[in-house]
C-alpha positions as CSV (number, residue, x, y, z in Angstrom):
1,M,13.4,-20.5,4.7
2,R,11.4,-18.9,1.9
3,G,11.7,-15.3,3.1
4,C,15.4,-15.5,3.5
5,S,16.0,-17.0,0.1
6,E,13.9,-14.2,-1.4
7,H,16.1,-11.6,0.4
8,A,19.1,-13.2,-1.3
9,R,17.4,-12.7,-4.7
10,L,16.7,-9.1,-3.9
11,L,20.4,-8.4,-3.2
12,A,21.3,-9.9,-6.6
13,H,19.0,-7.4,-8.4
14,V,20.4,-4.2,-6.7
15,R,22.7,-2.2,-8.9
16,P,26.0,-1.7,-6.9
17,R,26.6,1.8,-8.1
18,Q,23.4,3.0,-6.5
19,R,24.0,1.6,-3.0
20,L,23.9,3.8,0.0
21,R,27.3,5.4,0.7
22,R,28.7,8.1,3.0
23,P,30.5,11.0,1.5
24,A,34.2,11.3,2.6
25,G,34.7,13.6,5.6
26,R,31.0,13.5,6.7
27,C,29.4,11.6,9.5
28,C,25.9,10.5,8.8
29,S,23.7,8.7,11.4
30,P,22.0,5.5,10.1
31,A,18.8,7.4,9.8
32,V,20.1,10.2,7.5
33,R,21.7,9.0,4.3
34,T,22.8,10.6,1.1
35,A,21.8,9.6,-2.4
36,G,24.3,8.0,-4.7
37,P,24.6,8.5,-8.5
38,G,21.5,7.8,-10.5
39,T,19.2,7.7,-7.5
40,E,16.5,10.0,-6.1
41,R,16.9,11.6,-2.8
42,S,14.3,11.3,0.0
43,G,11.1,13.2,-0.9
44,R,9.2,13.5,-4.1
45,P,11.4,14.5,-7.1
46,G,10.6,17.2,-9.6
47,V,8.4,16.3,-12.5
48,M,11.1,16.0,-15.2
49,E,13.3,14.1,-12.8
50,Q,10.5,11.7,-12.0
51,L,9.5,11.2,-15.6
52,G,13.0,10.5,-16.6
53,K,13.1,7.5,-14.3
54,R,9.9,5.9,-15.6
55,P,9.4,3.6,-18.6
56,G,7.5,5.1,-21.5
57,P,3.9,4.1,-20.7
58,A,4.1,5.2,-17.1
59,A,5.7,8.5,-18.1
60,R,2.9,9.1,-20.8
61,L,0.2,8.4,-18.2
62,D,1.9,10.9,-15.8
63,I,2.0,13.5,-18.6
64,I,-1.7,13.0,-19.3
65,L,-2.7,13.4,-15.7
66,R,-0.6,16.5,-15.2
67,H,-2.1,18.1,-18.3
68,L,-5.5,17.5,-16.8
69,S,-4.4,19.1,-13.5
70,P,-1.6,21.7,-13.9
71,R,-1.6,21.9,-10.1
72,L,0.3,18.7,-9.9
73,A,3.3,20.1,-11.8
74,A,3.6,23.0,-9.4
75,A,2.7,21.2,-6.2
76,P,5.3,21.4,-3.4
77,A,7.0,18.2,-2.6
78,P,5.5,16.6,0.5
79,A,7.8,16.4,3.5
80,S,9.8,13.2,3.9
81,F,11.1,12.2,7.3
82,P,14.1,10.1,8.3
83,T,13.4,7.8,11.2
84,S,15.3,6.9,14.4
85,A,15.3,3.2,13.7
86,Q,18.7,1.5,13.5
87,V,18.1,-1.0,10.8
88,S,20.4,-3.6,9.3
89,A,19.7,-4.6,5.7
90,V,20.2,-8.3,6.4
91,P,17.8,-10.5,8.5
92,Q,19.1,-12.6,11.3
93,P,20.2,-15.9,9.7
94,G,18.0,-18.8,10.6
95,R,15.6,-17.0,12.9
96,F,13.8,-13.9,11.4
97,C,13.1,-13.8,7.7
98,Y,10.2,-11.3,7.7
99,T,11.7,-8.4,9.8
100,L,15.1,-6.8,9.7
101,D,17.4,-6.2,12.7
102,N,16.3,-3.0,14.4
103,D,15.9,-1.3,17.8
104,V,12.2,-0.6,17.4
105,L,10.5,-4.1,17.6
106,T,11.0,-6.3,20.6
107,T,12.1,-9.9,20.1
108,E,8.5,-10.9,21.1
109,Q,7.0,-8.6,18.4
110,R,9.4,-9.9,15.7
111,Q,8.6,-13.5,16.6
112,F,4.8,-12.8,16.6
113,Y,5.1,-11.3,13.0
114,E,7.3,-14.2,12.0
115,D,4.7,-16.7,13.2
116,N,1.5,-14.9,12.2
117,G,2.3,-12.4,9.4
118,Y,0.8,-9.3,11.2
119,L,1.5,-7.0,14.1
120,L,-0.9,-4.6,15.8
121,I,0.4,-1.4,17.3
122,K,-2.1,0.5,19.6
123,K,-2.8,4.2,19.2
124,L,0.0,4.8,16.7
125,V,-1.6,7.7,14.8
126,S,-2.9,10.8,16.6
127,D,-6.6,11.8,16.7
128,E,-5.5,15.2,15.2
129,D,-4.0,13.5,12.1
130,I,-7.0,11.2,11.7
131,E,-9.4,14.2,11.8
132,R,-7.3,16.0,9.1
133,F,-7.6,12.9,6.9
134,R,-11.3,12.6,7.5
135,K,-11.9,16.3,6.6
136,E,-9.9,15.8,3.4
137,F,-11.9,12.7,2.5
138,V,-15.2,14.7,2.9
139,R,-13.8,17.4,0.6
140,I,-13.0,14.8,-2.0
141,C,-16.5,13.3,-1.7
142,K,-18.0,16.8,-2.2
143,K,-15.8,17.2,-5.3
144,E,-14.0,20.2,-3.7
145,V,-10.7,18.4,-4.5
146,H,-9.8,17.0,-7.9
147,L,-7.6,13.9,-7.9
148,P,-6.2,12.9,-11.3
149,G,-5.2,9.2,-11.3
150,A,-7.3,8.3,-8.3
151,M,-10.0,5.7,-8.4
152,I,-13.1,6.9,-6.4
153,M,-15.5,4.0,-5.8
154,K,-19.2,4.9,-5.2
155,D,-22.5,3.3,-4.6
156,E,-24.3,4.9,-7.5
157,S,-27.7,3.7,-6.2
158,L,-27.3,6.1,-3.3
159,R,-26.4,9.2,-5.2
160,S,-30.0,10.3,-5.9
161,Q,-30.7,10.1,-2.2
162,Y,-27.5,11.6,-0.7
163,G,-25.9,13.5,-3.6
164,Q,-22.1,14.1,-3.5
165,S,-21.3,13.1,0.1
166,E,-19.4,10.5,2.2
167,K,-22.7,8.5,2.3
168,V,-22.0,7.5,-1.3
169,V,-18.2,7.0,-1.6
170,N,-16.8,3.7,-0.5
171,K,-13.1,4.1,-1.3
172,V,-10.5,6.6,-2.5
173,Q,-7.7,4.6,-4.1
174,D,-4.3,5.9,-5.3
175,F,-4.4,9.2,-3.5
176,Q,-0.6,9.8,-4.0
177,E,-1.4,13.2,-5.7
178,D,-3.3,14.5,-2.7
179,E,-0.9,16.3,-0.4
180,E,-3.0,16.0,2.7
181,L,-3.9,12.3,2.5
182,F,-0.4,11.4,1.3
183,R,0.9,12.9,4.5
184,Y,-0.1,9.6,6.1
185,C,2.6,7.8,4.1
186,T,5.3,10.1,5.5
187,L,4.3,10.1,9.2
188,P,7.4,9.5,11.2
189,E,5.6,7.1,13.6
190,I,4.5,5.0,10.6
191,L,7.8,5.0,8.8
192,R,9.6,4.1,12.1
193,Y,7.8,0.7,12.0
194,V,7.8,0.3,8.2
195,E,11.6,0.5,8.1
196,C,11.7,-2.6,10.3
197,F,10.2,-4.6,7.4
198,T,11.5,-2.9,4.3
199,G,14.9,-1.4,5.3
200,P,15.7,2.3,5.0
201,N,14.9,2.9,1.3
202,I,11.1,3.1,1.3
203,M,8.6,3.5,-1.5
204,A,4.9,4.2,-1.0
205,M,3.3,1.9,-3.6
206,H,-0.4,1.7,-3.0
207,T,-2.7,4.1,-1.1
208,M,-6.3,3.7,0.0
209,L,-8.9,5.4,2.2
210,I,-11.8,3.0,2.8
211,N,-15.2,4.2,4.0
212,K,-17.1,1.0,4.5
213,L,-20.8,1.9,4.0
214,P,-23.7,0.4,5.9
215,D,-24.5,-2.8,3.9
216,S,-26.5,-5.3,5.9
217,D,-28.4,-6.9,3.0
218,K,-26.7,-6.9,-0.4
219,Q,-23.1,-7.5,0.9
220,T,-21.9,-5.0,-1.7
221,F,-18.8,-4.0,0.2
222,L,-17.8,-7.3,1.6
223,H,-14.2,-7.9,0.5
224,P,-13.5,-11.6,-0.1
225,M,-10.4,-13.3,1.5
226,H,-7.4,-12.5,-0.6
227,Q,-3.6,-12.0,-0.7
228,D,-2.5,-8.5,-1.6
229,L,0.6,-9.8,-3.5
230,H,-1.9,-10.9,-6.2
231,Y,-2.0,-7.2,-7.2
232,F,1.7,-6.5,-7.1
233,P,4.2,-7.2,-9.9
234,F,7.3,-6.6,-7.6
235,R,9.2,-8.9,-5.3
236,P,10.4,-10.1,-2.8
237,A,7.3,-10.3,-0.7
238,A,9.3,-10.2,2.5
239,R,10.3,-6.6,1.8
240,I,6.7,-5.4,1.3
241,V,4.4,-4.4,4.2
242,C,1.0,-2.8,4.5
243,S,0.2,-0.2,7.2
244,W,-3.5,-0.1,7.9
245,T,-4.8,2.4,10.4
246,A,-8.4,2.5,11.9
247,M,-9.9,6.0,11.6
248,E,-12.6,4.9,14.1
249,R,-13.4,1.8,16.1
250,A,-13.4,-1.3,13.8
251,D,-15.2,-4.5,15.1
252,Q,-17.2,-7.4,13.8
253,D,-20.4,-5.2,13.6
254,N,-19.0,-2.7,11.2
255,G,-16.7,-5.0,9.1
256,C,-13.3,-5.1,10.7
257,L,-10.3,-6.8,9.1
258,V,-10.2,-10.6,9.3
259,V,-6.9,-12.4,9.0
260,Q,-5.8,-16.0,8.8
261,P,-2.6,-16.1,10.9
262,G,0.5,-17.8,9.5
263,T,-0.8,-17.9,5.9
264,H,2.0,-15.4,4.9
265,K,4.2,-18.5,4.7
266,E,2.1,-20.0,1.9
267,P,2.7,-19.2,-1.8
268,L,0.6,-16.8,-3.9
269,K,-2.7,-18.5,-4.7
270,P,-5.0,-18.1,-7.8
271,H,-7.5,-15.3,-7.4
272,G,-10.6,-14.2,-9.3
273,Y,-14.1,-12.8,-8.7
274,P,-16.0,-14.7,-6.0
275,K,-19.0,-16.8,-7.1
276,W,-21.6,-15.4,-4.8
277,E,-25.0,-13.9,-5.2
278,G,-25.3,-10.2,-5.6
279,K,-22.9,-7.5,-6.8
280,T,-19.1,-7.8,-6.9
281,N,-16.9,-4.7,-7.0
282,K,-14.4,-4.1,-9.8
283,L,-11.0,-5.6,-8.8
284,F,-12.3,-7.1,-5.6
285,H,-10.7,-10.4,-6.3
286,G,-10.7,-13.3,-3.9
287,L,-9.1,-16.7,-3.4
288,L,-10.6,-19.2,-5.9
289,D,-10.0,-22.1,-3.5
290,E,-10.5,-20.8,0.0
291,D,-9.9,-23.0,3.0
292,E,-13.0,-22.5,5.2
293,Q,-11.4,-24.5,8.0
294,S,-8.4,-22.2,8.4
295,P,-8.5,-20.3,11.8
296,R,-9.5,-16.7,11.5
297,V,-8.9,-13.7,13.7
298,H,-11.1,-10.6,13.7
299,L,-8.9,-7.6,14.4
300,V,-10.9,-5.3,16.7
301,M,-9.2,-2.0,16.6
302,E,-9.7,1.4,18.2
303,K,-9.2,4.8,16.5
304,G,-5.5,5.3,15.7
305,D,-4.5,1.6,16.1
306,T,-2.4,0.4,13.2
307,V,-1.8,-3.1,11.9
308,F,1.3,-4.0,9.8
309,F,0.9,-7.1,7.7
310,H,2.7,-9.2,5.1
311,P,1.4,-9.1,1.4
312,L,0.9,-12.9,1.4
313,L,-1.3,-12.9,4.6
314,I,-4.8,-14.1,3.7
315,H,-7.2,-11.5,4.9
316,G,-10.5,-9.7,4.1
317,S,-13.3,-7.8,5.8
318,G,-16.9,-8.4,6.6
319,I,-20.0,-6.3,5.9
320,N,-20.9,-3.2,7.9
321,K,-24.1,-4.1,9.8
322,T,-24.3,-0.7,11.6
323,S,-25.9,2.6,10.4
324,G,-22.5,4.4,10.5
325,F,-19.3,4.2,8.5
326,R,-16.0,2.3,9.1
327,K,-13.1,4.3,7.9
328,S,-9.5,3.3,7.5
329,I,-6.4,4.7,5.8
330,S,-3.6,2.5,4.5
331,C,-0.5,2.3,2.4
332,H,1.5,-0.6,1.0
333,F,5.2,0.1,1.3
334,A,8.1,-1.7,-0.3
335,S,11.9,-1.5,-0.3
336,S,13.1,0.5,-3.3
337,E,15.5,-2.4,-3.7
338,C,12.6,-4.6,-4.7
339,Y,12.4,-5.4,-8.4
340,Y,9.6,-5.8,-11.0
341,I,8.7,-9.1,-12.5
342,D,7.0,-10.2,-15.7
343,V,3.5,-11.5,-14.8
344,K,2.9,-13.2,-18.1
345,N,2.1,-16.9,-17.8
346,T,1.5,-16.5,-14.1
347,T,-1.7,-16.4,-12.0
348,Q,-1.5,-12.6,-12.2
349,E,-1.7,-12.4,-16.0
350,H,-5.5,-12.0,-16.1
351,L,-5.2,-9.1,-13.6
352,E,-2.8,-7.3,-15.9
353,K,-5.2,-7.7,-18.8
354,E,-8.2,-6.4,-16.7
355,M,-6.2,-3.3,-15.5
356,A,-4.9,-2.6,-19.0
357,E,-8.4,-2.5,-20.3
358,M,-9.4,-0.1,-17.6
359,V,-6.5,2.3,-18.4
360,H,-7.2,2.0,-22.1
361,K,-10.9,2.9,-21.5
362,K,-10.2,5.8,-19.2
363,Y,-7.1,7.3,-21.0
364,N,-7.1,5.7,-24.4
365,M,-3.7,4.2,-23.9
366,A,-2.5,0.9,-25.3
367,S,0.4,-1.4,-24.4
368,M,0.2,-0.7,-20.7
369,E,1.8,-3.4,-18.5
370,L,1.1,-4.0,-14.8
371,R,4.6,-2.8,-13.9
372,D,4.0,0.5,-15.7
373,M,0.8,1.2,-13.6
374,W,2.7,0.6,-10.4
375,N,5.7,2.6,-11.5
376,F,3.3,5.5,-12.1
377,R,1.8,5.2,-8.6
378,A,5.1,4.7,-6.7
379,R,6.5,7.6,-4.6
380,L,9.7,7.7,-2.6
381,V,9.2,8.6,1.0
382,Q,12.5,7.8,2.6
383,G,16.1,7.0,1.5
384,E,17.0,6.4,-2.1
385,R,15.1,5.2,-5.2
386,I,17.0,2.2,-6.5
387,N,14.9,-0.2,-8.5
388,L,11.2,0.5,-8.2
């Protein structure tokens, strides 16, 4: 099966000297592990340590952003939590390719994810945590918080009417430098499930807080059906998972997630900007050849519900036809044993060029590859940093 063969490729890319090991004379539970030579321990490393592990372009981008905000250099490392999951690094031969052996998921849950590519867990994140994330988002909207490296998407046509407020901001992307929002990526209840897909060495690769604005006419914030792997220059796909948490009820009226079950078993398809009338958002790529007949499921979710899904699962979201907002917070996690790929001469090459142009325009940097951008974003949240 495709996922199992990908796992074998992953093992071939792991450097043996950096594997997990137990020091002599010490007893470690499977959830608490020590770092081997050349690896980072769980939690964010110091600035110099982190820069030393990045290629030149990613390190230069980091230095630029830290110069713009000295707070980052002195910021305390966010807490990182071990989990109670007992996880084997090898899938069950012949049965489960998309989850690892663990004592968290039931056999039925593993089979559902195997068949469909997603798994919904009810009330996983507390109301208290969600309220903290909401308050921080409002502070960012009001420019009370400065986030170097983050992409803050706005509907500029609304600014004259509402000024600096949550009624204007549609998305905060790459919030890894915000201590409060990044706490989502270290929540024990989230990592407990993530480990079932990635194994114990976990990187937070991509973070987003989406505030879907009312949009009944222009479809400005409709996200076309797509596969997240289109944006990622690392593999294997089976050791990557998205955690997506509803910060308030999400349904068909306010633009909930829409998924095509089972499409995670298909290859990565060509993506580009959709050919529809009206405005299309920067980097909101969609499938160029969409199967309109493929069955779709609207994921109706309550506040705190969390869906975990595979990066090849075809999904999107509809428009918000209400007068309120639809907020969600998410992170794409990957095993640190995943490896970067060269996207040249692939369907992802045009994405690399587009993102390189954006970085050059914003920071006046040249020769930036897609892997450098992701290396800059990546943060260790559990275990050891091995490849990514």
